[in-house]
N, C-alpha and C positions, 0 to 999 in steps of 0.2 A: 610479353616478358618485361620484367622490371629490373633495371640496373641502378647501381649507386656507386659513389666513390666515398670511401670512409678512411678515417685514421685507424691504422693497424699497428701492432707492435713492430712490424718491419717497415713501416712507412705507409704512404698512401696506397690504397688497394681498391680494386674494383670488386664489386660483389653483386650477386644475382639473388633475387627473392625466390625462396623455395616455399614460403607460405606467408600469410599476413604477419606472422610474428618472428620470422627467422630468415636470415640470408646465409648464403654460402660464399666463401671468399674464393675468388678466382686465383689461378697460379700467379706467382710473384711477378712475372713480366707484364701482367695486366695491372698497371698502377692507377688507371682511371678509365672512365667510359670511353674516352677518345682512343685508348689503346685497343679496346674491344672493337670499335668500328673500323679502325685502321687495319685490323687483322683480316686475313682472307676468311671466307665463309667456313672453310674446313677448319682453320685454326680456331675460329670463334666457337664453333660447335664442339670441337674437342675440349676446349677450355671449360665451356659450360658443363659438358658431361663430366669432366674430371672434378669440377667443383661440387656439382650436385651429388655425385656418387661417393666421393671420398674427401672432399674439401672440408676445411674448418667451418663449423656452423656458429653463428652469433645471433643473439636475440636482437631484434629491431629496437627494442626499448633501450638497449644499452649502447647503441651505435653513436660514434662521434662523426658527424657528417662533414664532408667537404663538398665544394662545388662539383657536380658530376663530371664536368670537363675542367681540369685544373687550370690550364692556360690556353684557351681557344685562340686561334689566330685572329678571330674577329668576333666581337659581340655587336651585331648589327641590329639596330632598333628602328622601327617604323614609327614616325611621328604622327600624332593626331589621326590614328587609323581606326577610329570608331565612329560608326554612322548613327549612334544613338543620340548624339547631340550635335547635329549638323549646323545648328544656328551659331555655334561657337566659332566656326571658320568663316571669317569675313571675306577672305580671299586666299587662294592657295593653289597648288599644282593639281593637275588631273592624274598624276602618277604618284606612286609612293615616294614620300620624302624620308630620307634616312640619315641617321647619325651613328657614331661608333662609341661604345663604352670600352674602356681598357679592361683587359682581363684581370688587372690588379685590383679592380673594384669588386671582384666576385668574392662572396662568402657563402658558406654552406648553411643548411638548415640548422637552426638552433644557435647560430653564431650571432653576436651582437652587431647591430647597426650603430656605429660609434660616431657621435656627433660632437662638434665643438659649438660653443656659444655663438661664435661669429659665422657659423654656417647659416644662421638666421632661420627662416621658415623652411622646413623640410617635410615633404610628404611622400607616402608610398604611391606606387603605380603598379597595380596587379596586371600581369600579362601572361599569355600563353607564349612559350618559347619553343622554337623548332631547333632540333639538333641535326645538322647536316651530316649525312653519312657517306656521300659520294661527291667527288670534286666535279666541277664543271664551270664553263663560261658560256655565255650566250645560250642558255638553256631554254628550249622551247617550253611554252606553258603546259602543253599536253604531256611533257616528259618530266616536269618539275617534281612531281610527287615521288618519283623513283629516286630522287636525291635525298629524301628525308629518312634519317635513321629512326628518329623518335621525337618525343615531346617532353618538355618539363615545364617548370614554373619559374618566372622571373619577376622579381620586385624591382622595378626601375626607379629606385629612390632618387628624388629630385629636390634641389633647393632653388626655389624662385628667387630667394635673396641673392644667392651667388650668380644666378642668371642676370639679374638686374645689374649687379656690379660689373659683369663682363659683357655688357651690351654697349655698343657704340652707336651713337647718332651722329652721322657724318655726311659729308658731301662726297659721293662716289664719283670717280672720273670715268666718263664714257667718251668714246670717240665721236666726233662730230665734224665731218669734212666742211661743213658750211660756216664754221667759226674760224677766226684768224689763227688761233693756236691749235686748231684741230681737236679741241676737247670741249665737253660740256659737263657741268656738275649736276648730279641727281641726288636729292635728299634721300638718305637710306638709313635703315636700322639693321644691325647684325649682332648676334650674340654667339659665343663659342662655348660648347658644352663640356670642356675638359674638367672644370671644377664642379659645375652644378649637376652634372650627370655621372661624372667619372671618378669622384673622390673615393678614397678607400672605404670599403664596406657599403657603397651605394649600389651594389649589385647582388643581393641575395639570389641564389639559384639552387633549384633542386626541390625536394630531396631525391626524387626518383626520375629516371628517364624511362618512359614507357615506349616500347617499340611501336613503329607505325602500324603494324598489322593489328595491334590491340586498340587502336583508335582509328577506325575506318573513316570517320568524318570529324576532322578537327574544327569544323565550323558549327558543331552542335554540342558544345560543352558549356555547362554553367560555370561561371567564374565569380568568386566572391572575395571580398576583403573585409577583415574584422580587426577591430582595435580593442584590446582587453575584453574580448568576447562579445563586443557590440558590433553587429553587422552594419557596415557602412556602404559597401558596394555589392550589388547583386545584378550581374549582367550575364551575357552569353556571347560566345565567340561568333554566333550568327550575326552580330553587329559589327564585325570587322568590315571596314570599307573595302580594303583590298585583301583577298584571300591568300592562303599559303602559296598556292601554285603561282599566282600572279606576282607576289612579292619575290619569290625565288627567281622567276624568269626575269623580272625587271632588274633586280639587284645584280644578277649574273652578267648583265650587259656591261656593267662598269667595274664590278669587283668579282674576281674569280672566287667561287665558293670552294672551300676545302673541308675535308672531314674534320669534324669537331667544332666547326663554326656554329655559333649560336645566333638565332634570329628572334628578337623580341617582336611580337606581332602587333603591339600597340596596347594602350591602356584601356582596361575595362572601366567605363565611366558612369554607367547608370547607377544612380543612388538607390539604396535600399529604401522601400516605402517606410516612412516614419523615422528614417535615420537622422533627418534634420540638417544634414550637411553633405557636401560632396567630399570625395576622398582628398581633393586638393586642399580642403580646409582642415585636414587632420595634421596639425603641426606637431611632428614627432619631437622637435626640440623643446616644445612647450609641455607636451603631455607625456612624453616617454612611453613606457608600457610595452606591450607585446603586439606585434603586427602579424596577422595570419592571412595568407593568400591560399585559397583552395580552388582546385579545378577538377571537375568530374573526371573520373578514371585515372587521374594522376596522383592526387593526394593533397597534402597541406604543407606549405612552406611557412614556418614560423620563426620569427626573429625578434628578440628583445631589443629595446633601444637602450644604449648606454651612453651617458654624457661623459666626455673626456675631462 
């Protein structure tokens, strides 16, 4: 089953696909996909039945799309979670490394990625995203998939320029009982992702959420990224270093997962043969244009670049 969140005359509304070309609008209390998954199964089924039998129908070609989940409690992303280019990782953890994007960074399909000149180099990062359907903490790995409502597409837009500006090279203070003052200094580097990952419009999401039963294996999906119609990335979710169940289980040890949370599973990195460059070299601030991320069974998330 395919769900979306759209702009409607009455405000944001959840919709369900009834064909490739048409959606049915759910009852007014279902303002986005999160409202669907927070409802009981009986309420959800009744709303879908009402929409498909008697609800307003709209053509897909005329929809104005919003992020499927308007304000998720968390957009949790897994860093460097692609095994296709292991030589890039000089050192790192043996468990998923995670960061958060603010929900204010999210935009829907067709909405512009808005950039300033001082954002510097900005590139897309095509990712499979998990929509959490059931809350949980300390989730066992063998139970993790039961917490998945469905899947969508995330473009984890990133500015290496802003990352460089927000990186500290400093002497970290560590305890050392063998020194006179009880401390020692360790040369360290650290950067903070609020700007370079979380700026407004740096999180295109959508357009569809496909329910988990329609994607039996999320690790067998082709994922591509194109710029102005030119294929740049051609990868597969089989290259995820840590799989969906592993990430959910690990993350839930530290962060309680809640319905509507979004988990970006990591950037598809493998360059398309003949593309001539990696997706990280696609400087959207320089080239502008249209960015499209496509994933098997889910669809295509397309966003134009707009210079402020």
